[in-house]
C-alpha positions in Angstrom: -14.7 -22.2 -23.3 -11.8 -20.7 -25.1 -9.9 -22.8 -27.6 -6.1 -22.2 -27.1 -4.8 -21.2 -30.5 -8.1 -22.0 -32.2 -8.9 -25.0 -34.4 -10.0 -25.7 -38.0 -13.7 -26.1 -37.5 -14.8 -27.8 -40.7 -12.8 -31.0 -40.2 -14.2 -31.3 -36.7 -17.7 -30.7 -37.9 -17.3 -33.3 -40.6 -15.9 -35.8 -38.1 -18.8 -35.3 -35.8 -21.3 -35.7 -38.5 -19.6 -38.8 -39.9 -19.5 -40.5 -36.5 -22.8 -39.4 -35.1 -24.8 -42.3 -33.8 -28.5 -42.1 -34.9 -30.8 -41.7 -31.9 -27.9 -40.7 -29.5 -26.5 -37.7 -31.4 -27.6 -35.1 -33.9 -25.9 -32.2 -35.7 -27.3 -28.8 -36.9 -25.1 -27.7 -39.8 -26.6 -24.2 -39.8 -25.4 -23.4 -36.3 -22.6 -25.9 -36.0 -24.3 -27.4 -33.0 -23.7 -31.0 -32.0 -26.1 -32.6 -29.5 -25.3 -35.9 -27.8 -25.7 -37.8 -24.5 -22.9 -37.3 -22.0 -22.3 -39.6 -19.0 -22.1 -37.8 -15.7 -22.0 -38.9 -12.0 -25.7 -38.1 -11.9 -26.4 -40.2 -14.9 -26.5 -39.6 -18.6 -27.7 -36.1 -19.7 -28.3 -34.5 -23.1 -25.8 -31.8 -23.9 -25.0 -29.5 -26.8 -21.6 -28.3 -28.1 -21.7 -25.2 -30.3 -18.8 -24.9 -32.7 -20.3 -22.2 -35.0 -20.3 -22.2 -38.7 -17.1 -20.3 -39.3 -13.8 -21.5 -40.8 -12.1 -21.5 -37.4 -13.4 -22.0 -33.9 -11.9 -19.9 -31.2 -14.5 -20.6 -28.6 -16.8 -23.5 -27.8 -20.1 -23.0 -26.1 -21.4 -25.9 -24.0 -25.0 -26.3 -23.0 -26.1 -28.8 -20.3 -28.2 -29.0 -17.1 -26.8 -26.5 -14.6 -26.0 -29.1 -11.9 -23.6 -31.0 -14.2 -22.5 -28.2 -16.5 -19.0 -28.1 -15.0 -18.6 -31.9 -15.3 -19.9 -31.9 -18.9 -17.6 -29.0 -19.8 -14.6 -31.0 -18.6 -15.6 -34.0 -20.6 -16.0 -31.8 -23.7 -12.5 -30.3 -23.2 -11.2 -33.9 -23.2 -13.4 -35.0 -26.1 -12.3 -32.1 -28.4 -8.6 -32.3 -27.2 -8.7 -28.7 -26.2 -5.9 -29.2 -23.7 -3.8 -31.6 -25.8 -0.2 -31.1 -26.9 -1.1 -29.8 -30.3 1.5 -26.9 -30.3 4.3 -29.3 -29.4 3.1 -31.9 -31.9 2.9 -29.3 -34.8 6.4 -27.9 -34.0 7.7 -31.5 -34.3 5.8 -32.5 -37.3 6.6 -29.4 -39.3 10.2 -30.7 -39.6 9.0 -33.4 -41.9 8.5 -32.1 -45.5 5.7 -34.5 -46.1 3.7 -33.1 -43.2 4.7 -29.5 -43.2 2.1 -28.4 -45.8 -0.6 -30.3 -44.0 0.2 -28.6 -40.6 0.3 -25.2 -42.3 -3.0 -25.8 -44.0 -4.9 -26.8 -40.8 -3.1 -25.4 -37.8 -4.6 -26.4 -34.5 -6.1 -29.7 -35.8 -6.9 -31.8 -32.7 -7.3 -35.5 -32.2 -11.0 -36.2 -31.5 -11.0 -38.1 -28.2 -13.9 -39.5 -26.2 -16.5 -38.6 -23.6 -17.0 -42.3 -22.7 -14.2 -44.9 -23.1 -16.7 -47.8 -23.0 -18.9 -46.3 -25.7 -16.0 -45.4 -28.0 -14.4 -48.9 -27.6 -17.7 -50.6 -28.4 -18.4 -48.3 -31.4 -14.9 -49.0 -32.7 -15.7 -52.7 -32.7 -18.9 -51.9 -34.6 -16.7 -50.1 -37.2 -14.3 -52.8 -37.9 -13.8 -53.5 -41.6 -17.0 -51.6 -42.6 -17.7 -48.1 -43.9 -18.5 -45.3 -41.5 -22.1 -45.3 -42.8 -22.5 -49.0 -42.1 -21.0 -48.5 -38.6 -23.5 -45.7 -37.9 -26.3 -48.0 -39.0 -25.2 -50.8 -36.7 -24.8 -48.3 -33.8 -28.2 -46.7 -34.4 -29.8 -50.1 -34.3 -28.0 -51.0 -31.0 -29.1 -47.7 -29.4 -32.7 -48.1 -30.6 -32.8 -51.6 -29.0 -30.8 -51.0 -25.8 -30.5 -47.3 -25.2 -32.2 -45.4 -22.5 -34.0 -42.0 -22.8 -31.8 -39.1 -21.6 -33.8 -36.1 -22.5 -34.2 -33.9 -25.6 -35.4 -36.9 -27.6 -32.0 -38.6 -27.4 -31.1 -42.0 -26.1 -28.0 -42.9 -24.0 -25.6 -45.4 -25.6 -26.2 -48.8 -23.9 -24.2 -49.7 -20.8 -21.7 -52.5 -21.3 -23.6 -54.5 -18.6 -26.8 -54.3 -20.6 -25.0 -55.6 -23.7 -23.2 -58.3 -21.8 -26.6 -59.5 -20.4 -28.2 -59.5 -23.8 -25.8 -62.1 -25.3 -24.2 -62.3 -28.7 -27.2 -63.8 -30.5 -29.5 -61.0 -29.4 -26.9 -58.4 -30.4 -26.7 -60.0 -33.8 -30.4 -60.0 -34.2 -30.9 -56.3 -33.4 -27.9 -55.0 -35.3 -27.4 -57.2 -38.3 -23.8 -57.8 -37.5 -22.0 -61.0 -38.5 -21.8 -63.8 -35.9 -18.1 -63.2 -35.3 -18.5 -59.4 -34.9 -21.4 -59.9 -32.5 -19.3 -62.3 -30.4 -16.5 -59.7 -30.3 -18.9 -57.0 -29.3 -20.3 -59.1 -26.6 -16.9 -60.2 -25.3 -15.8 -56.6 -25.1 -19.0 -55.6 -23.3 -18.3 -58.4 -20.8 -14.7 -57.2 -20.3 -15.9 -53.6 -19.7 -18.8 -54.7 -17.5 -16.4 -56.9 -15.5 -14.2 -54.0 -14.4 -12.0 -52.7 -17.2 -12.5 -48.9 -16.9 -10.8 -47.3 -19.9 -11.3 -43.8 -18.6 -9.7 -44.6 -15.3 -6.8 -46.3 -17.1 -6.2 -43.1 -19.0 -6.2 -41.0 -15.8 -3.9 -43.4 -14.1 -1.4 -43.5 -17.0 -2.2 -47.2 -17.6 -3.0 -47.0 -21.3 -0.5 -49.6 -22.5 -1.8 -52.2 -20.0 -5.4 -51.5 -21.0 -4.5 -51.8 -24.6 -3.1 -55.3 -23.9 -6.3 -56.3 -22.2 -8.3 -55.2 -25.2 -6.1 -57.4 -27.4 -7.0 -60.4 -25.3 -10.6 -60.2 -26.6 -11.2 -62.5 -29.5 -12.0 -60.4 -32.5 -10.2 -57.3 -31.3 -7.0 -56.7 -33.2 -4.3 -54.0 -33.4 -6.4 -51.6 -35.5 -9.2 -51.5 -32.9 -6.8 -51.4 -29.9 -4.8 -48.6 -31.4 -7.9 -46.6 -32.2 -9.0 -46.9 -28.6 -5.4 -46.1 -27.5 -5.5 -42.8 -29.5 -9.1 -41.7 -28.8 -9.7 -43.1 -25.3 -6.4 -43.8 -23.6 -4.8 -40.5 -24.6 -1.8 -42.1 -26.3 -0.6 -39.3 -28.5 1.9 -41.7 -30.3 -0.7 -44.3 -31.1 -0.5 -45.2 -34.8 -2.5 -47.5 -37.2 -0.1 -48.6 -39.9 -2.6 -51.1 -41.4 -5.4 -48.5 -41.7 -6.5 -48.3 -45.4 -7.3 -44.6 -45.4 -3.9 -43.8 -43.8 -2.0 -45.9 -46.3 -3.9 -44.3 -49.2 -3.0 -40.9 -47.8 0.6 -41.9 -47.6 0.7 -43.0 -51.3 -0.7 -46.5 -51.0 2.2 -47.8 -49.0 2.3 -51.1 -47.1 1.8 -51.3 -43.4 5.5 -51.9 -42.9 6.3 -48.9 -45.0 3.8 -46.7 -43.1 5.3 -47.8 -39.8 8.9 -47.1 -41.0 8.1 -43.7 -42.4 6.3 -42.7 -39.2 9.3 -43.3 -36.9 10.4 -39.7 -37.3 7.0 -38.5 -36.2 7.3 -40.0 -32.7 6.1 -39.2 -30.1 3.3 -37.4 -32.0 2.2 -40.0 -34.5 -1.4 -39.7 -33.5 -1.5 -36.0 -34.6 0.3 -37.0 -37.9 -2.4 -39.6 -38.4 -5.1 -37.0 -38.0 -3.5 -34.7 -40.5 -3.1 -37.5 -43.0 -6.7 -38.7 -42.5 -8.1 -35.2 -42.8 -6.0 -34.4 -45.9 -7.3 -37.6 -47.6 -10.9 -36.7 -46.8 -10.6 -33.2 -48.2 -9.8 -32.0 -51.7 -6.7 -29.9 -51.8 -3.6 -30.3 -49.7 -2.1 -33.8 -49.7 0.9 -35.3 -48.1 3.0 -38.4 -47.8 
């Protein structure tokens, strides 16, 4: 698949490695190949996305079983934001002096989205108030306990129904989460198993309503809901003013200051967020 305008490959590779769920995903740094389980109408399948090892990626190779290759390729396009509004976002954000250098340093930076709304939402709850490394550990334990084989030695992330049936105490026992976080994970699994289809909400343009339903879950706050809005619901203007990494990248501002400063970035605050996150994670160009 061609990548319109290309993208900076290193930030994407680092993002994939940092978020890879043990047992369900793996990354080969030598070839820039990310393997993971992808949901399809025929069931979960193991697929591979080859980004290469170069500085920029102009073409993405997708490997998957032939009968579902087209479906998987479509999910990968959405996941990697290949058809997103990156050109319009960058044209708008370059007008802000605090972002212009970041956009110039990494043109084509996309917002990593999702291949499964339910999976991403549940993983976001696992990542609340902990490091990425801790979140991956929790997720790996969850997959080991409740995942299903999907080929190539990989396990599919557990269905919300399976997690809902397990109950919060069992989820706590297998993951090591706190009681409150286990209850939040279980409550979200029940909501998703009960009919909240985040991917369908995105397609129907019902992201704001879906976000409100997420906020009704005890233990799911604005940070989690906004992460899901950005990555799953396709809300390009989603913003996380309370995020610690974002606030540090903006010069250790308060959430209120971050929100106020970002008003001029609308309706592309999500892309600004990714540039600031990425700049903070890399040595070199900084903004804010």
